[in-house]
C-alpha positions as CSV (number, residue, x, y, z in Angstrom):
1,M,73.5,-84.0,-50.3
2,G,73.3,-79.8,-50.0
3,E,74.3,-77.5,-52.1
4,M,77.9,-76.3,-51.5
5,P,77.4,-72.3,-49.8
6,A,78.7,-69.5,-51.7
7,P,81.8,-68.5,-50.4
8,D,81.4,-64.7,-48.6
9,P,82.1,-62.3,-51.4
10,A,85.3,-60.9,-50.1
11,L,87.2,-63.7,-49.9
12,L,86.1,-63.9,-53.1
13,A,86.9,-60.4,-54.4
14,A,90.2,-61.0,-52.0
15,A,91.3,-64.4,-54.0
16,A,90.7,-62.6,-57.8
17,A,92.1,-59.1,-56.8
18,L,95.4,-62.2,-56.2
19,F,94.9,-64.6,-59.4
20,G,94.5,-61.0,-61.2
21,A,97.5,-59.6,-59.6
22,V,99.3,-62.9,-60.9
23,I,97.8,-62.2,-64.3
24,G,98.9,-58.5,-64.9
25,S,102.4,-60.2,-64.3
26,F,101.4,-62.4,-67.2
27,L,100.0,-59.4,-69.1
28,N,103.4,-57.3,-69.0
29,V,104.2,-60.2,-70.5
30,V,102.4,-60.0,-73.4
31,V,102.1,-56.0,-73.7
32,H,105.6,-56.1,-74.5
33,R,106.4,-58.9,-75.7
34,L,103.4,-58.9,-78.8
35,P,103.8,-56.1,-80.6
36,R,107.8,-57.0,-81.0
37,G,106.9,-60.1,-82.6
38,E,108.8,-62.3,-79.1
39,S,107.5,-65.4,-77.8
40,L,105.4,-65.2,-75.0
41,A,106.7,-68.6,-73.0
42,W,110.5,-68.4,-73.8
43,P,112.8,-67.0,-72.7
44,G,111.8,-66.3,-68.5
45,S,111.1,-62.7,-67.4
46,R,114.0,-60.3,-68.0
47,C,115.1,-57.4,-66.7
48,P,114.8,-55.3,-69.7
49,H,118.1,-53.3,-69.7
50,C,120.5,-55.8,-68.6
51,A,118.8,-59.0,-69.7
52,A,119.6,-60.2,-67.0
53,P,116.6,-63.6,-65.7
54,I,114.8,-61.9,-63.1
55,R,114.7,-64.5,-60.0
56,P,111.2,-65.9,-58.5
57,S,111.9,-63.9,-55.1
58,D,111.7,-61.0,-57.4
59,N,108.5,-61.8,-59.8
60,V,105.7,-61.2,-57.1
61,P,103.5,-59.0,-58.7
62,V,103.7,-55.9,-56.3
63,V,105.6,-56.6,-53.1
64,S,108.9,-57.1,-55.8
65,W,109.0,-53.8,-57.0
66,L,108.1,-52.0,-54.3
67,L,110.7,-54.4,-52.5
68,L,113.6,-53.5,-55.2
69,R,112.2,-49.6,-55.0
70,G,111.4,-50.2,-58.7
71,R,114.8,-50.9,-59.9
72,C,116.5,-53.7,-61.1
73,R,118.3,-55.8,-58.5
74,R,121.8,-56.7,-60.4
75,C,122.1,-53.3,-63.2
76,R,119.8,-51.3,-60.6
77,G,118.8,-50.7,-64.2
78,P,114.7,-48.4,-63.6
79,I,112.1,-50.5,-63.9
80,A,108.9,-49.3,-65.2
81,W,105.9,-47.9,-62.7
82,R,103.7,-49.2,-65.3
83,Y,104.5,-52.8,-64.5
84,P,102.4,-53.1,-60.9
85,A,100.1,-50.6,-61.6
86,L,99.4,-53.3,-64.5
87,E,99.6,-55.4,-62.4
88,L,97.0,-53.3,-59.6
89,L,94.6,-52.9,-62.5
90,T,94.0,-56.3,-63.3
91,A,93.6,-57.6,-59.9
92,G,91.0,-54.6,-59.0
93,L,89.1,-55.4,-62.2
94,F,89.0,-59.0,-61.2
95,A,87.7,-58.3,-58.2
96,A,84.8,-56.2,-59.3
97,V,84.2,-58.9,-61.6
98,A,83.8,-61.4,-58.5
99,L,82.4,-58.8,-56.5
100,R,79.8,-58.2,-59.8
101,Y,79.0,-61.8,-61.2
102,G,80.2,-63.9,-57.9
103,W,80.4,-67.4,-58.0
104,S,79.2,-68.2,-61.5
105,L,80.0,-70.0,-64.9
106,V,80.3,-66.7,-66.0
107,T,83.0,-64.4,-63.7
108,P,85.7,-66.6,-65.6
109,V,84.7,-65.3,-68.5
110,W,84.4,-61.7,-67.8
111,M,87.7,-62.1,-66.3
112,A,89.5,-63.1,-68.6
113,F,87.4,-60.4,-71.3
114,A,88.8,-58.3,-69.0
115,A,92.8,-59.1,-68.9
116,T,92.2,-59.2,-73.1
117,L,91.3,-55.4,-72.8
118,V,93.9,-54.2,-70.5
119,A,96.6,-55.6,-73.1
120,I,94.9,-54.7,-76.0
121,A,94.5,-51.1,-74.3
122,A,98.3,-51.0,-73.2
123,I,99.7,-52.2,-76.2
124,D,97.5,-49.5,-78.1
125,F,98.9,-46.8,-75.9
126,D,102.6,-47.4,-77.0
127,H,102.1,-48.7,-81.2
128,H,99.3,-47.2,-81.9
129,I,98.4,-51.4,-82.8
130,I,95.9,-54.0,-82.1
131,P,97.4,-57.5,-82.4
132,D,95.0,-59.3,-84.3
133,E,96.3,-62.4,-82.1
134,L,94.3,-60.8,-79.3
135,S,91.0,-59.1,-81.5
136,L,90.2,-61.4,-83.7
137,G,91.7,-64.4,-81.0
138,G,88.8,-62.8,-78.5
139,L,86.5,-62.3,-81.5
140,A,86.6,-66.2,-82.4
141,A,86.5,-66.6,-78.6
142,G,83.5,-64.8,-78.4
143,L,81.2,-66.2,-80.6
144,V,81.7,-69.2,-78.9
145,V,82.2,-69.3,-75.5
146,M,79.3,-66.7,-74.9
147,P,76.2,-68.6,-76.7
148,L,77.8,-72.0,-75.2
149,V,77.1,-69.7,-71.9
150,G,74.2,-68.5,-73.4
151,V,72.6,-72.2,-74.0
152,L,74.3,-73.3,-69.8
153,G,71.6,-70.3,-68.8
154,G,68.8,-72.4,-70.1
155,E,68.9,-69.4,-73.4
156,P,68.3,-71.9,-77.0
157,L,71.1,-72.7,-78.7
158,L,70.0,-70.5,-81.9
159,G,68.9,-67.4,-80.0
160,A,72.5,-67.5,-78.3
161,V,74.4,-67.8,-81.2
162,G,72.3,-64.9,-82.7
163,A,72.7,-62.6,-80.3
164,S,76.0,-63.3,-80.1
165,A,76.6,-62.7,-84.4
166,L,74.8,-59.4,-83.8
167,G,76.3,-57.4,-81.2
168,A,80.0,-58.6,-83.7
169,L,78.8,-57.7,-86.7
170,L,76.8,-54.1,-85.1
171,G,80.1,-53.3,-83.3
172,G,82.3,-53.9,-86.1
173,G,80.2,-52.3,-88.4
174,A,79.6,-49.3,-86.7
175,L,82.8,-48.5,-86.5
176,W,83.2,-49.5,-89.5
177,S,80.8,-47.3,-91.3
178,V,82.2,-44.8,-89.4
179,G,86.2,-44.2,-90.9
180,F,84.0,-45.7,-93.9
181,L,82.2,-42.5,-94.7
182,H,84.5,-40.4,-93.1
183,A,87.6,-41.5,-95.8
184,R,85.0,-41.1,-98.5
185,V,83.6,-37.2,-97.7
186,S,87.8,-36.5,-96.8
187,A,88.5,-37.4,-100.5
188,L,85.2,-35.6,-101.9
189,L,86.8,-33.0,-100.1
190,G,89.9,-33.0,-101.5
191,R,91.1,-33.2,-97.0
192,T,94.8,-35.6,-96.2
193,F,96.6,-36.8,-93.3
194,E,99.6,-37.1,-92.1
195,H,99.5,-40.7,-92.9
196,W,96.3,-40.7,-95.2
197,P,96.9,-41.6,-98.4
198,G,100.7,-40.5,-97.1
199,E,103.3,-38.5,-98.7
200,G,103.8,-38.9,-102.7
201,E,100.9,-41.7,-102.1
202,A,97.1,-41.5,-104.0
203,L,94.0,-42.4,-102.6
204,P,92.9,-45.5,-102.8
205,R,90.7,-46.8,-105.3
206,P,88.1,-48.8,-105.1
207,G,89.8,-52.3,-107.1
208,S,92.0,-51.8,-103.5
209,L,91.7,-53.3,-100.3
210,D,93.3,-50.3,-98.7
211,Y,89.6,-48.8,-100.4
212,W,87.6,-50.9,-97.9
213,V,89.6,-51.0,-94.9
214,W,92.4,-48.0,-94.9
215,F,90.6,-44.9,-93.3
216,P,92.1,-41.2,-91.8
217,G,92.2,-41.1,-88.2
218,L,90.4,-44.3,-87.3
219,G,92.5,-48.0,-87.4
220,F,90.7,-51.2,-88.9
221,G,92.2,-52.3,-85.8
222,D,89.5,-50.5,-83.6
223,V,86.8,-52.1,-86.1
224,K,87.9,-55.6,-85.0
225,L,87.7,-54.9,-81.3
226,M,84.4,-53.7,-81.4
227,A,83.0,-56.5,-83.2
228,M,85.4,-58.2,-80.5
229,I,83.4,-56.4,-77.4
230,G,80.4,-57.5,-79.7
231,A,80.9,-60.5,-79.2
232,F,81.2,-60.8,-75.9
233,L,78.3,-57.9,-74.9
234,G,75.2,-58.3,-77.5
235,A,74.2,-55.1,-79.2
236,I,72.4,-53.2,-76.2
237,G,76.5,-54.0,-75.0
238,V,77.8,-52.3,-78.3
239,V,75.1,-49.3,-78.9
240,E,77.0,-48.6,-74.5
241,T,80.2,-49.2,-75.1
242,I,80.8,-46.7,-78.6
243,L,78.5,-44.0,-76.0
244,V,81.0,-44.1,-73.2
245,A,83.5,-45.1,-75.2
246,A,83.2,-41.5,-77.0
247,V,83.5,-39.6,-73.6
248,V,86.5,-41.8,-72.2
249,G,88.2,-41.1,-75.4
250,L,87.3,-37.2,-75.3
251,L,88.5,-36.5,-71.9
252,L,91.1,-39.2,-72.9
253,G,91.9,-36.8,-75.7
254,L,91.6,-33.4,-73.5
255,G,94.6,-34.8,-71.3
256,W,97.3,-35.6,-73.9
257,A,97.0,-33.0,-74.8
258,A,98.1,-31.5,-72.1
259,V,99.8,-33.7,-71.4
260,T,101.8,-33.4,-75.2
261,R,100.9,-29.3,-75.3
262,R,99.4,-30.2,-78.4
263,F,95.9,-30.5,-79.4
264,D,96.9,-32.3,-83.0
265,A,99.4,-35.3,-81.1
266,P,97.8,-38.3,-82.1
267,F,96.9,-41.5,-79.4
268,G,95.4,-44.7,-80.0
269,F,91.2,-44.7,-79.1
270,G,92.1,-48.5,-78.0
271,P,92.4,-47.7,-74.5
272,A,89.2,-46.1,-74.7
273,I,87.0,-48.4,-75.9
274,A,88.3,-51.1,-73.7
275,A,87.3,-48.7,-70.8
276,G,83.5,-48.5,-72.2
277,A,83.2,-51.9,-72.8
278,L,84.6,-53.1,-69.2
279,L,81.9,-49.8,-68.1
280,V,79.7,-51.5,-69.4
281,M,80.5,-55.0,-68.5
282,L,80.3,-54.1,-65.0
283,S,77.4,-51.9,-64.5
284,P,74.9,-53.7,-62.6
285,G,72.1,-52.3,-64.9
286,P,71.7,-51.2,-68.4
287,L,73.4,-48.1,-69.2
288,L,71.0,-46.8,-71.5
289,V,66.9,-46.0,-70.4
């Protein structure tokens, strides 16, 4: 028997987009509930205003929001535009992954990677936190799945494991080094920040955990996020992600300053890191020459 023909790229992308919209709908649940410590499985989807259960016919990604004109059927409370936006974003990313990697073993891996980054970016934007369930869970998954993909693709086991582990160490280590050195220099210069060390609090000492993991201007969640990204993208991908994220972060910072009319308005760096990693993952070739 001959091999099954590969599906048409356009049909594959369309199917991936539909699947991505469904996953995006679930990501809306993750973004809303995970930071609040709520269950992702129970209760079912409900209106954020009146808590009325949302009927399956009113829960079709994007379409239902348009038909309901962005309002709850029962109480007519507004449903934020970000719900369909997140669904459309995930749909577009899944289609892009399908076009980039085709019908291959790694395609669902990169889709899961993209979905995790979307959830992380949205949560960090809203709450300035990156849940360990996503960053450390993604790190563990990357350290297992990427070597497995490499071995199935013909790579030696030790080489595949080493590449993923080195990427994780470089990703987390690079960002940790920046945050740690900045904290130490700030302490030497007597600089303080609104959240560091905090009103009436002393600077952390070497004998405390905060000395090693609590930095001004950089959350330790970003360190764990970069470790996760390194486990998937490897050492070169980490370097590329950091460079792209720096540019994206600058643009986001300028845009946020324009919106808030403040140049000192805080915003999470997670969305910039996630955008950088997604661009590196979708790039047809290395970004560094």
